[in-house]
C-alpha positions in Angstrom: 116.3 53.3 77.9 117.6 56.2 80.1 121.2 57.0 79.5 123.2 58.1 82.5 126.2 60.4 82.5 129.5 58.9 83.4 130.2 61.9 85.7 128.3 62.8 88.8 126.4 66.1 88.7 126.6 68.6 91.5 123.5 68.7 93.7 123.2 72.5 93.3 122.9 72.2 89.5 120.4 69.4 89.9 118.2 71.5 92.2 118.5 74.6 90.0 117.3 72.6 87.0 114.5 71.1 88.9 113.3 74.4 90.3 113.3 75.9 86.8 111.5 73.0 85.2 108.8 73.2 87.9 108.8 77.1 87.7 109.2 77.2 91.5 112.0 79.7 91.1 109.5 82.2 89.5 107.0 81.6 92.3 109.8 82.3 94.9 110.6 85.6 93.1 106.9 86.6 93.1 106.6 85.9 96.8 109.8 87.8 97.4 108.2 90.9 95.7 105.1 90.7 97.9 107.3 90.3 101.1 109.5 93.2 100.2 106.7 95.4 99.0 107.1 98.1 101.7 110.8 98.3 101.3 110.6 98.5 97.5 107.8 101.1 97.2 108.4 103.0 100.4 106.5 103.4 103.6 104.2 106.2 102.2 102.9 104.1 99.3 102.8 100.9 101.3 100.6 102.5 103.9 98.0 103.2 101.1 98.5 100.2 98.9 98.9 96.4 99.6 99.7 93.6 97.2 97.0 91.0 97.1 98.3 88.4 94.7 100.2 87.7 91.4 98.6 85.9 88.6 100.1 85.4 85.1 102.7 88.1 85.8 100.0 90.6 86.9 100.3 92.1 90.4 97.0 92.9 92.0 97.2 95.7 94.5 94.5 96.9 96.8 94.6 100.7 97.2 93.0 102.8 99.9 90.9 105.0 97.6 90.4 106.2 94.0 92.8 109.2 94.4 95.7 106.9 95.4 94.7 104.5 92.6 95.0 107.3 90.0 98.3 108.5 91.5 99.8 105.0 91.5 98.5 104.4 87.9 100.9 107.1 86.7 103.8 105.6 88.7 103.1 102.1 87.4 106.0 101.7 85.0 108.5 102.9 87.6 107.0 100.5 90.2 107.2 97.6 87.9 110.9 98.4 87.1 111.8 98.6 90.8 110.0 95.3 91.6 111.6 93.4 88.7 115.1 94.9 89.6 114.7 93.6 93.1 114.5 90.0 91.9 116.7 90.5 88.8 114.0 89.1 86.5 111.0 90.3 84.5 108.4 88.7 86.9 105.9 91.5 86.9 104.5 92.6 83.5 101.5 94.7 84.7 99.9 96.0 87.9 96.1 96.3 88.5 95.2 98.7 91.2 91.8 98.1 92.9 90.0 99.6 95.9 
């Protein structure tokens, strides 16, 4: 038997709980990172590297060439911090650069 609360719950709270239980909020944050990529990493990097997808908290980024892949590898920690700060959550745990 399902027990109901005697007080109504606000729709905003219900939606928030539903989004979290379905992990939709995380997916929205991931997509937000991809959409904001150029603004977050800057025009210079964005012109040489494009996000492809996010799987299991790993961001896959296609890079123009091996030189840029190496340069971005050394900037990885800083990029991850910037991306996660933009969504106020630890959504990205690692980045894989490919060309």
